[in-house]
Structures are given as C-alpha cells and as structure tokens.
All heavy atoms as an XYZ file, in Angstrom:
755
protein
N      65.976      4.613    -73.868
C      64.560      4.486    -74.139
C      63.773      4.946    -72.932
O      64.194      4.791    -71.809
C      64.218      3.035    -74.455
C      64.910      2.456    -75.670
S      64.631      3.389    -77.160
C      63.035      2.783    -77.613
N      62.612      5.481    -73.172
C      61.725      5.896    -72.102
C      60.407      5.175    -72.227
O      60.160      4.453    -73.180
N      59.565      5.384    -71.266
C      58.258      4.740    -71.270
C      57.197      5.817    -71.341
O      57.240      6.796    -70.609
C      58.077      3.924    -69.990
C      56.750      3.194    -69.870
C      56.761      1.995    -70.813
C      56.529      2.733    -68.452
N      56.251      5.627    -72.229
C      55.149      6.572    -72.354
C      53.856      5.785    -72.333
O      53.723      4.784    -73.010
C      55.253      7.351    -73.666
C      54.140      8.345    -73.854
C      54.180      9.552    -73.200
C      53.063      8.051    -74.650
C      53.156     10.468    -73.353
C      52.033      8.957    -74.813
C      52.079     10.175    -74.167
N      52.919      6.221    -71.523
C      51.642      5.526    -71.460
C      50.537      6.543    -71.306
O      50.724      7.604    -70.733
C      51.617      4.548    -70.283
C      50.359      3.700    -70.311
O      49.937      3.291    -71.397
O      49.801      3.478    -69.243
N      49.379      6.196    -71.815
C      48.200      7.056    -71.704
C      47.107      6.254    -71.022
O      46.381      5.515    -71.652
C      47.757      7.517    -73.089
C      48.788      8.420    -73.734
C      48.432      8.677    -75.145
N      48.812      7.481    -75.905
C      48.723      7.390    -77.207
N      48.254      8.374    -77.906
N      49.087      6.304    -77.828
N      46.989      6.409    -69.717
C      46.017      5.666    -68.933
C      44.594      5.940    -69.408
O      44.223      7.085    -69.632
C      46.124      6.048    -67.448
O      47.440      5.769    -67.034
C      45.136      5.302    -66.606
N      43.817      4.887    -69.517
C      42.406      5.038    -69.817
C      42.080      5.320    -71.262
O      40.932      5.523    -71.613
N      43.047      5.371    -72.107
C      42.789      5.642    -73.520
C      42.604      4.317    -74.248
O      43.502      3.492    -74.273
C      43.942      6.414    -74.160
C      44.192      7.755    -73.525
C      43.039      8.659    -73.826
N      43.333      9.990    -73.304
C      42.459     10.938    -73.255
N      41.227     10.737    -73.668
N      42.771     12.109    -72.776
N      41.457      4.135    -74.855
C      41.151      2.878    -75.538
C      42.147      2.595    -76.658
O      42.480      1.455    -76.923
C      39.728      2.916    -76.095
N      42.635      3.654    -77.305
C      43.546      3.436    -78.420
C      44.960      3.097    -77.961
O      45.790      2.742    -78.769
C      43.575      4.662    -79.347
C      44.162      5.925    -78.730
C      43.149      6.765    -77.984
O      42.034      6.302    -77.718
O      43.485      7.911    -77.639
N      45.251      3.192    -76.655
C      46.595      2.870    -76.158
C      46.502      2.231    -74.776
O      46.950      2.786    -73.799
C      47.446      4.132    -76.107
N      45.909      1.031    -74.694
C      45.713      0.430    -73.383
C      46.980     -0.102    -72.740
O      47.017     -0.312    -71.551
C      44.733     -0.711    -73.665
C      44.983     -1.060    -75.091
C      45.344      0.229    -75.765
N      48.031     -0.304    -73.511
C      49.270     -0.850    -72.983
C      50.373      0.201    -73.079
O      50.388      1.011    -73.990
C      49.685     -2.092    -73.783
C      48.684     -3.214    -73.725
C      48.534     -3.758    -72.308
O      49.502     -3.887    -71.584
N      47.319     -4.058    -71.912
N      51.334      0.164    -72.135
C      52.470      1.080    -72.250
C      53.214      0.844    -73.553
O      53.276     -0.276    -74.039
C      53.353      0.708    -71.056
C      52.439      0.023    -70.106
C      51.402     -0.666    -70.953
N      53.743      1.904    -74.115
C      54.543      1.757    -75.322
C      55.879      2.447    -75.079
O      55.965      3.439    -74.382
C      53.827      2.384    -76.528
O      53.534      3.727    -76.282
N      56.922      1.900    -75.669
C      58.260      2.431    -75.487
C      58.543      3.429    -76.596
O      58.251      3.187    -77.757
C      59.290      1.284    -75.511
C      60.691      1.831    -75.387
C      58.992      0.295    -74.403
N      59.099      4.569    -76.229
C      59.464      5.581    -77.211
C      60.909      5.974    -76.994
O      61.463      5.806    -75.922
C      58.556      6.833    -77.115
C      57.121      6.485    -77.443
C      58.648      7.466    -75.738
N      61.533      6.519    -78.037
C      62.922      6.944    -77.946
C      63.016      8.242    -77.163
O      62.416      9.236    -77.515
C      63.487      7.138    -79.357
C      64.967      7.393    -79.362
O      65.562      7.474    -78.270
O      65.530      7.488    -80.458
N      63.775      8.216    -76.065
C      63.931      9.405    -75.228
C      65.400      9.797    -75.109
O      65.755     10.597    -74.257
C      63.330      9.147    -73.852
N      66.248      9.253    -75.959
C      67.676      9.538    -75.872
C      67.973     11.019    -76.053
O      68.887     11.550    -75.454
C      68.443      8.720    -76.916
C      68.393      7.223    -76.650
C      68.962      6.833    -75.300
O      69.981      7.396    -74.881
O      68.358      5.961    -74.657
N      67.190     11.702    -76.889
C      67.452     13.107    -77.159
C      67.153     13.997    -75.965
O      67.562     15.148    -75.934
C      66.651     13.570    -78.376
C      65.154     13.390    -78.192
O      64.760     12.431    -77.522
O      64.403     14.211    -78.727
N      66.490     13.484    -74.946
C      66.228     14.295    -73.762
C      67.080     13.838    -72.593
O      66.822     14.178    -71.448
C      64.730     14.323    -73.390
C      64.166     12.928    -73.263
C      63.952     15.136    -74.385
C      62.722     12.899    -72.820
N      68.094     13.050    -72.879
C      69.118     12.765    -71.898
C      68.891     11.595    -70.958
O      69.367     11.605    -69.844
N      68.181     10.577    -71.363
C      68.127      9.413    -70.494
C      66.767      8.806    -70.331
O      65.965      8.796    -71.238
N      66.533      8.332    -69.125
C      65.331      7.551    -68.851
C      64.226      8.444    -68.301
O      64.324      8.953    -67.187
C      65.658      6.436    -67.889
C      66.677      5.471    -68.466
C      66.619      4.162    -67.736
N      67.424      3.140    -68.356
C      67.046      2.395    -69.372
N      65.879      2.555    -69.922
N      67.839      1.470    -69.849
N      63.182      8.603    -69.094
C      62.059      9.457    -68.730
C      60.776      8.672    -68.902
O      60.582      8.014    -69.929
C      62.015     10.693    -69.632
C      60.757     11.553    -69.552
C      60.674     12.245    -68.197
C      60.734     12.566    -70.666
N      59.898      8.731    -67.923
C      58.592      8.101    -68.025
C      57.515      9.162    -68.002
O      57.636     10.176    -67.304
N      56.482      8.958    -68.787
C      55.335      9.857    -68.801
C      54.098      9.006    -68.568
O      53.838      8.071    -69.321
C      55.202     10.620    -70.141
C      53.978     11.510    -70.127
C      56.460     11.415    -70.438
N      53.354      9.315    -67.504
C      52.142      8.577    -67.174
C      50.994      9.583    -67.089
O      51.101     10.616    -66.438
C      52.293      7.837    -65.824
C      50.998      7.143    -65.448
C      53.435      6.841    -65.884
N      49.903      9.278    -67.766
C      48.729     10.141    -67.736
C      47.673      9.516    -66.840
O      47.371      8.333    -66.956
C      48.151     10.333    -69.153
O      49.164     10.883    -69.983
C      46.946     11.260    -69.142
N      47.117     10.336    -65.949
C      46.063      9.890    -65.044
C      44.822     10.739    -65.320
O      44.875     11.967    -65.248
C      46.493     10.052    -63.565
C      45.364      9.641    -62.638
C      47.752      9.261    -63.287
N      43.734     10.088    -65.662
C      42.492     10.820    -65.932
C      41.895     11.323    -64.627
O      41.722     10.570    -63.675
C      41.495      9.929    -66.657
C      41.975      9.602    -68.068
C      40.959      8.840    -68.861
N      39.733      9.612    -68.939
C      38.523      9.064    -68.955
N      38.396      7.762    -68.903
N      37.459      9.803    -69.042
N      41.577     12.601    -64.594
C      40.996     13.199    -63.390
C      39.645     12.583    -63.046
O      39.255     12.546    -61.881
C      40.859     14.710    -63.562
S      42.445     15.550    -63.572
N      38.948     12.086    -64.044
C      37.649     11.460    -63.796
C      37.785     10.142    -63.048
O      36.842      9.681    -62.413
C      36.910     11.233    -65.120
N      38.989      9.520    -63.089
C      39.202      8.215    -62.472
C      40.191      8.243    -61.324
O      40.096      7.443    -60.400
C      39.738      7.229    -63.517
C      38.796      6.967    -64.654
C      39.445      6.117    -65.728
O      40.639      5.798    -65.618
O      38.749      5.781    -66.692
N      41.181      9.129    -61.396
C      42.266      9.108    -60.424
C      43.167      7.914    -60.698
O      43.012      7.208    -61.693
N      44.134      7.661    -59.811
C      45.029      6.518    -60.005
C      44.245      5.205    -59.964
O      43.365      5.024    -59.128
C      45.987      6.600    -58.816
C      45.865      7.995    -58.307
C      44.487      8.447    -58.636
N      44.561      4.313    -60.891
C      43.886      3.028    -60.982
C      44.912      1.907    -60.810
O      46.113      2.169    -60.670
C      43.201      2.869    -62.351
O      44.229      2.888    -63.358
C      42.190      3.976    -62.623
N      44.453      0.676    -60.858
C      45.371     -0.468    -60.814
C      46.342     -0.408    -61.989
O      47.504     -0.768    -61.860
C      44.583     -1.778    -60.818
C      45.438     -3.002    -60.610
C      46.184     -3.026    -59.273
O      45.617     -2.575    -58.262
O      47.334     -3.498    -59.254
N      45.869      0.080    -63.127
C      46.743      0.222    -64.290
C      47.859      1.234    -63.991
O      49.000      1.052    -64.416
C      45.947      0.670    -65.519
C      46.805      0.751    -66.770
C      46.024      1.170    -67.995
O      44.824      1.448    -67.913
N      46.687      1.238    -69.122
N      47.541      2.283    -63.230
C      48.557      3.255    -62.840
C      49.655      2.572    -62.035
O      50.844      2.791    -62.266
C      47.935      4.399    -62.016
O      46.836      4.973    -62.735
C      48.958      5.475    -61.708
N      49.262      1.720    -61.093
C      50.239      0.973    -60.300
C      51.099      0.084    -61.192
O      52.317      0.003    -61.010
C      49.537      0.130    -59.238
C      48.825      0.902    -58.132
C      48.002     -0.053    -57.277
C      49.819      1.670    -57.293
N      50.479     -0.582    -62.150
C      51.220     -1.426    -63.090
C      52.228     -0.606    -63.883
O      53.350     -1.032    -64.123
C      50.270     -2.141    -64.048
C      49.442     -3.214    -63.375
O      49.815     -3.651    -62.251
O      48.407     -3.613    -63.949
N      51.815      0.594    -64.295
C      52.704      1.467    -65.058
C      53.902      1.897    -64.211
O      55.031      1.934    -64.703
C      51.940      2.688    -65.556
C      50.894      2.327    -66.574
C      49.841      3.404    -66.710
O      49.873      4.432    -66.042
N      48.883      3.169    -67.584
N      53.651      2.209    -62.938
C      54.748      2.602    -62.058
C      55.724      1.444    -61.856
O      56.945      1.642    -61.861
C      54.204      3.108    -60.726
C      53.379      4.393    -60.791
C      52.879      4.771    -59.411
C      54.179      5.526    -61.421
N      55.187      0.241    -61.695
C      56.046     -0.937    -61.558
C      56.874     -1.149    -62.827
O      58.060     -1.483    -62.768
C      55.213     -2.178    -61.259
C      54.638     -2.185    -59.864
C      53.867     -3.483    -59.591
N      52.932     -3.271    -58.514
C      51.610     -3.235    -58.628
N      51.031     -3.463    -59.794
N      50.850     -3.011    -57.577
N      56.242     -0.957    -63.977
C      56.946     -1.103    -65.249
C      58.052     -0.056    -65.381
O      59.165     -0.371    -65.811
C      55.964     -0.988    -66.431
O      54.978     -2.007    -66.314
C      56.676     -1.105    -67.768
N      57.749      1.173    -64.994
C      58.765      2.231    -65.036
C      59.955      1.869    -64.164
O      61.104      2.017    -64.572
C      58.169      3.563    -64.574
S      57.092      4.352    -65.773
N      59.691      1.406    -62.962
C      60.767      1.008    -62.042
C      61.584     -0.135    -62.646
O      62.812     -0.116    -62.616
C      60.195      0.572    -60.692
C      60.100      1.632    -59.701
C      61.497      2.080    -59.253
N      61.349      3.350    -58.598
C      62.119      4.404    -58.802
N      63.110      4.355    -59.633
N      61.910      5.524    -58.174
N      60.903     -1.128    -63.190
C      61.582     -2.291    -63.760
C      62.461     -1.900    -64.947
O      63.487     -2.523    -65.196
C      60.563     -3.346    -64.179
N      62.065     -0.868    -65.688
C      62.827     -0.429    -66.856
C      63.908      0.579    -66.498
O      64.618      1.077    -67.353
C      61.900      0.186    -67.904
C      61.015     -0.847    -68.571
C      60.162     -0.145    -69.594
N      59.981     -0.845    -70.832
C      60.877     -1.142    -71.745
N      62.115     -0.837    -71.570
N      60.560     -1.746    -72.854
N      63.992      0.944    -65.218
C      65.022      1.881    -64.788
C      64.694      3.336    -65.052
O      65.595      4.172    -65.145
N      63.415      3.648    -65.180
C      63.003      5.035    -65.391
C      63.380      5.841    -64.150
O      63.047      5.477    -63.030
C      61.482      5.131    -65.647
C      61.075      4.310    -66.871
C      61.029      6.581    -65.768
C      61.683      4.737    -68.165
N      64.076      6.961    -64.359
C      64.535      7.797    -63.253
C      63.605      8.987    -63.049
O      63.186      9.274    -61.936
C      65.979      8.287    -63.522
C      66.430      9.242    -62.444
C      66.922      7.099    -63.631
N      63.330      9.700    -64.120
C      62.490     10.896    -64.052
C      61.108     10.570    -64.592
O      60.970      9.928    -65.619
C      63.109     12.029    -64.858
C      64.449     12.451    -64.288
O      64.507     12.797    -63.103
O      65.430     12.412    -65.042
N      60.111     11.053    -63.879
C      58.738     10.733    -64.243
C      57.906     12.004    -64.338
O      57.974     12.867    -63.464
C      58.135      9.799    -63.188
C      56.833      9.126    -63.542
C      57.016      8.173    -64.718
C      56.305      8.363    -62.338
N      57.157     12.120    -65.422
C      56.197     13.204    -65.569
C      54.812     12.599    -65.500
O      54.515     11.629    -66.186
C      56.376     13.942    -66.916
O      57.681     14.523    -66.939
C      55.329     15.025    -67.095
N      53.971     13.169    -64.644
C      52.589     12.721    -64.492
C      51.695     13.812    -65.054
O      51.776     14.970    -64.638
C      52.235     12.466    -63.012
C      50.775     12.077    -62.877
C      53.140     11.393    -62.423
N      50.857     13.429    -66.000
C      49.909     14.369    -66.584
C      48.536     14.056    -66.010
O      48.041     12.937    -66.152
C      49.881     14.266    -68.121
C      51.272     14.578    -68.675
C      48.817     15.198    -68.706
C      51.419     14.332    -70.159
N      47.941     15.038    -65.354
C      46.582     14.899    -64.837
C      45.648     15.380    -65.938
O      45.534     16.576    -66.199
C      46.404     15.714    -63.552
C      47.349     15.349    -62.415
C      47.097     16.257    -61.210
C      47.221     13.890    -62.033
N      44.983     14.453    -66.595
C      44.178     14.703    -67.797
C      42.737     15.022    -67.424
O      42.048     14.208    -66.831
C      44.246     13.466    -68.685
C      43.500     13.621    -69.980
O      43.065     14.743    -70.305
O      43.358     12.607    -70.688
N      42.277     16.204    -67.816
C      40.889     16.614    -67.540
C      39.971     16.383    -68.728
O      38.802     16.751    -68.677
C      40.849     18.094    -67.188
C      41.595     18.444    -65.950
C      41.364     19.892    -65.645
N      42.434     20.425    -64.832
C      42.341     21.535    -64.160
N      41.243     22.252    -64.211
N      43.345     21.966    -63.451
N      40.466     15.807    -69.810
C      39.665     15.607    -71.018
C      38.625     14.513    -70.844
O      38.694     13.704    -69.938
C      40.557     15.252    -72.208
C      41.338     16.453    -72.703
O      40.954     17.586    -72.358
O      42.327     16.265    -73.418
N      37.701     14.467    -71.794
C      36.679     13.418    -71.807
C      35.676     13.617    -70.683
O      35.260     14.731    -70.404
N      35.290     12.504    -70.035
C      34.281     12.588    -68.994
C      34.686     13.476    -67.824
O      33.861     13.900    -67.060
C      34.122     11.130    -68.516
C      34.646     10.311    -69.628
C      35.697     11.142    -70.295
N      35.978     13.785    -67.702
C      36.460     14.608    -66.614
C      36.407     16.096    -66.880
O      36.907     16.889    -66.098
N      35.841     16.501    -68.016
C      35.732     17.932    -68.317
C      35.051     18.648    -67.166
O      34.065     18.178    -66.613
C      34.922     18.168    -69.594
C      35.704     17.807    -70.846
O      36.926     17.649    -70.775
O      35.055     17.694    -71.885
N      35.586     19.786    -66.816
C      34.968     20.569    -65.761
C      35.199     20.010    -64.363
O      34.462     20.322    -63.451
N      36.229     19.186    -64.198
C      36.537     18.628    -62.888
C      36.883     19.766    -61.938
O      37.640     20.678    -62.283
C      37.720     17.631    -62.984
C      38.158     17.177    -61.608
C      37.337     16.447    -63.828
N      36.306     19.712    -60.758
C      36.550     20.716    -59.722
C      38.052     20.798    -59.437
O      38.703     19.764    -59.243
C      35.789     20.293    -58.465
C      35.833     21.324    -57.358
O      36.882     21.976    -57.188
O      34.824     21.465    -56.656
N      38.616     22.007    -59.391
C      40.043     22.158    -59.113
C      40.483     21.502    -57.793
O      41.616     21.023    -57.686
C      40.256     23.669    -59.058
C      39.150     24.230    -59.891
C      37.989     23.298    -59.703
N      39.595     21.456    -56.818
C      39.936     20.796    -55.555
C      40.118     19.292    -55.744
O      40.980     18.683    -55.109
C      38.865     21.072    -54.498
C      38.862     22.507    -54.023
C      37.818     22.777    -52.961
O      37.299     21.820    -52.345
O      37.525     23.962    -52.737
N      39.325     18.708    -56.632
C      39.468     17.281    -56.944
C      40.814     17.040    -57.622
O      41.515     16.079    -57.312
C      38.308     16.778    -57.836
C      36.968     16.935    -57.125
C      38.549     15.353    -58.305
C      36.825     16.065    -55.896
N      41.170     17.925    -58.546
C      42.454     17.796    -59.236
C      43.595     17.864    -58.214
O      44.537     17.075    -58.268
C      42.617     18.879    -60.321
C      43.992     18.814    -60.954
C      41.538     18.737    -61.390
N      43.499     18.783    -57.263
C      44.517     18.885    -56.214
C      44.597     17.601    -55.394
O      45.691     17.129    -55.067
C      44.227     20.062    -55.295
C      44.581     21.405    -55.881
C      44.353     22.538    -54.885
O      44.747     22.384    -53.707
O      43.782     23.561    -55.298
N      43.441     17.042    -55.053
C      43.428     15.790    -54.287
C      44.069     14.648    -55.067
O      44.815     13.837    -54.502
C      42.000     15.418    -53.885
C      41.355     16.297    -52.820
C      39.879     15.934    -52.654
C      42.091     16.162    -51.493
N      43.788     14.593    -56.360
C      44.385     13.547    -57.201
C      45.896     13.751    -57.284
O      46.660     12.787    -57.213
C      43.733     13.529    -58.598
C      42.280     13.065    -58.470
C      44.514     12.634    -59.558
C      41.468     13.215    -59.730
N      46.330     14.995    -57.370
C      47.766     15.272    -57.408
C      48.442     14.810    -56.109
O      49.486     14.151    -56.143
C      48.027     16.760    -57.626
C      49.500     17.088    -57.677
C      49.783     18.539    -58.026
O      48.865     19.286    -58.395
O      50.963     18.925    -57.921
N      47.839     15.131    -54.969
C      48.390     14.694    -53.680
C      48.428     13.176    -53.605
O      49.423     12.579    -53.170
C      47.580     15.297    -52.510
C      47.949     14.647    -51.187
C      47.776     16.799    -52.445
N      47.352     12.530    -54.056
C      47.298     11.067    -54.051
C      48.402     10.477    -54.931
O      49.056      9.498    -54.556
C      45.922     10.605    -54.523
C      45.718      9.119    -54.465
C      44.319      8.700    -54.899
O      43.487      9.552    -55.246
O      44.086      7.481    -54.906
N      48.614     11.075    -56.105
C      49.665     10.581    -57.003
C      51.051     10.779    -56.399
O      51.893      9.891    -56.478
C      49.589     11.286    -58.362
C      48.629     10.656    -59.336
S      48.918      8.893    -59.640
C      50.570      8.885    -60.309
N      51.292     11.937    -55.793
C      52.602     12.181    -55.183
C      52.868     11.188    -54.056
O      53.993     10.697    -53.901
C      52.694     13.622    -54.690
C      52.750     14.688    -55.798
C      52.656     16.083    -55.192
C      54.002     14.538    -56.643
N      51.837     10.878    -53.286
C      51.969      9.881    -52.226
C      52.276      8.503    -52.826
O      53.169      7.789    -52.355
C      50.695      9.839    -51.390
C      50.793      8.872    -50.230
O      51.760      8.982    -49.447
O      49.906      8.000    -50.112
N      51.558      8.152    -53.871
C      51.767      6.866    -54.540
C      53.177      6.780    -55.123
O      53.854      5.755    -55.000
C      50.714      6.707    -55.638
C      50.615      5.388    -56.357
C      50.274      4.267    -55.388
C      49.547      5.486    -57.444
N      53.630      7.867    -55.729
C      54.976      7.896    -56.301
C      56.040      7.749    -55.212
O      57.020      7.025    -55.388
C      55.190      9.190    -57.087
C      54.372      9.293    -58.374
C      54.381     10.721    -58.889
C      54.887      8.328    -59.415
N      55.840      8.419    -54.090
C      56.788      8.308    -52.975
C      56.855      6.867    -52.470
O      57.943      6.357    -52.171
C      56.393      9.257    -51.847
N      55.712      6.201    -52.419
C      55.687      4.803    -51.983
C      56.434      3.891    -52.949
O      56.885      2.819    -52.562
C      54.240      4.318    -51.826
C      53.532      4.908    -50.635
C      52.107      4.436    -50.551
C      51.400      5.098    -49.377
N      49.976      4.751    -49.315
N      56.547      4.333    -54.192
C      57.262      3.534    -55.200
C      58.683      4.037    -55.431
O      59.345      3.639    -56.392
C      56.466      3.503    -56.509
C      55.319      2.552    -56.457
N      54.112      2.887    -55.902
C      55.213      1.265    -56.841
C      53.301      1.854    -55.964
N      53.947      0.847    -56.523
N      59.139      4.946    -54.570
C      60.542      5.339    -54.601
C      60.910      6.588    -55.374
O      62.088      6.909    -55.491
N      59.953      7.297    -55.925
C      60.291      8.527    -56.627
C      60.297      9.690    -55.647
O      59.374      9.847    -54.843
C      59.298      8.835    -57.752
C      59.653      8.155    -59.027
C      60.599      8.547    -59.923
C      59.086      6.955    -59.554
N      60.655      7.657    -60.976
C      59.734      6.679    -60.766
C      58.098      6.096    -59.103
C      59.421      5.572    -61.547
C      57.789      4.995    -59.871
C      58.445      4.752    -61.079
N      61.332     10.515    -55.726
C      61.414     11.702    -54.895
C      60.947     12.916    -55.699
O      60.902     12.868    -56.937
C      62.859     11.941    -54.415
O      63.696     12.113    -55.566
C      63.358     10.766    -53.586
N      60.625     13.986    -55.000
C      60.094     15.190    -55.645
C      61.030     15.727    -56.726
O      60.565     16.268    -57.732
C      59.823     16.269    -54.595
N      62.332     15.557    -56.532
C      63.278     16.080    -57.518
C      63.233     15.333    -58.843
O      63.745     15.816    -59.854
C      64.697     16.074    -56.963
C      65.242     14.687    -56.696
C      66.561     14.709    -55.963
O      66.753     15.569    -55.093
O      67.394     13.851    -56.265
N      62.605     14.155    -58.877
C      62.529     13.364    -60.105
C      61.115     13.259    -60.656
O      60.867     12.455    -61.554
C      63.093     11.956    -59.860
C      64.553     11.955    -59.599
N      65.490     12.120    -60.592
C      65.259     11.843    -58.452
C      66.696     12.106    -60.074
N      66.582     11.931    -58.773
N      60.184     14.057    -60.101
C      58.788     13.993    -60.527
C      58.304     15.380    -60.928
O      58.528     16.352    -60.225
C      57.885     13.443    -59.390
C      56.418     13.515    -59.799
C      58.283     12.033    -59.021
N      57.613     15.415    -62.066
C      56.939     16.633    -62.511
C      55.474     16.288    -62.704
O      55.159     15.282    -63.355
C      57.523     17.152    -63.837
O      58.922     17.391    -63.667
C      56.830     18.423    -64.288
N      54.573     17.097    -62.121
C      53.139     16.869    -62.299
C      52.600     18.052    -63.093
O      52.818     19.207    -62.739
C      52.411     16.751    -60.942
C      50.913     16.571    -61.164
C      52.976     15.605    -60.130
N      51.875     17.724    -64.171
C      51.287     18.723    -65.051
C      49.787     18.470    -65.098
O      49.352     17.340    -65.290
C      51.877     18.632    -66.470
C      51.251     19.657    -67.393
C      53.390     18.779    -66.435
N      49.016     19.524    -64.945
C      47.563     19.397    -65.039
C      47.100     20.042    -66.325
O      47.474     21.165    -66.638
C      46.911     20.089    -63.833
O      45.519     20.036    -63.940
N      46.287     19.305    -67.099
C      45.850     19.879    -68.358
C      44.650     19.224    -68.922
O      44.101     18.292    -68.469
C-alpha cells in the first residue's frame, strides 16, 4: 500500500491510502500548493509516510487555484525548501522525485 495525499484540497483534507502494489512497493505522493508552500499538514504527511514505511516519495508542486501564475523563482524556492524538509525527515535524493505542475 502507498500513501496519497492532496494538501490544501477541501475535498481531501486527510491522507488516503491507495493500492500501490502494481508499482513495486511503498510509494508516497504529497502535493504542496505553490501558493502556500510546505505547511504543518505537510509535516504531518511526512511523519505519516515515515510511520507507514514509505520509501519513495513524489512531491507535486501544485500551481493550480490561487497559485496560478506563481513566479518560477518562487516555485524554485519552494522546491529547495521541500528538499531540505525531506532531508530532515530522512529522505535522500535517490528516493525523492519533485514534479512541478
């Protein structure tokens, strides 16, 4: 099983578990809204991923909604902040993928 969460989405305020067996193991997907950056909920999601044994993590930097037209430099800063946060929680670069969209 893997963990999938959509930060800041009213329709999915809590992490939900999805079947990830077909992709070979423990995968977590966390979305961070560019308009907000990492929040306390992001930290909670990372703790939950660690507790569930998530090994590989994909971070989606979401520019939708109020973050439309976010300056690319801001997106880069949020990416650096997330990578730093992930490193503090034990994820290495080889187990993290960051996607901006």
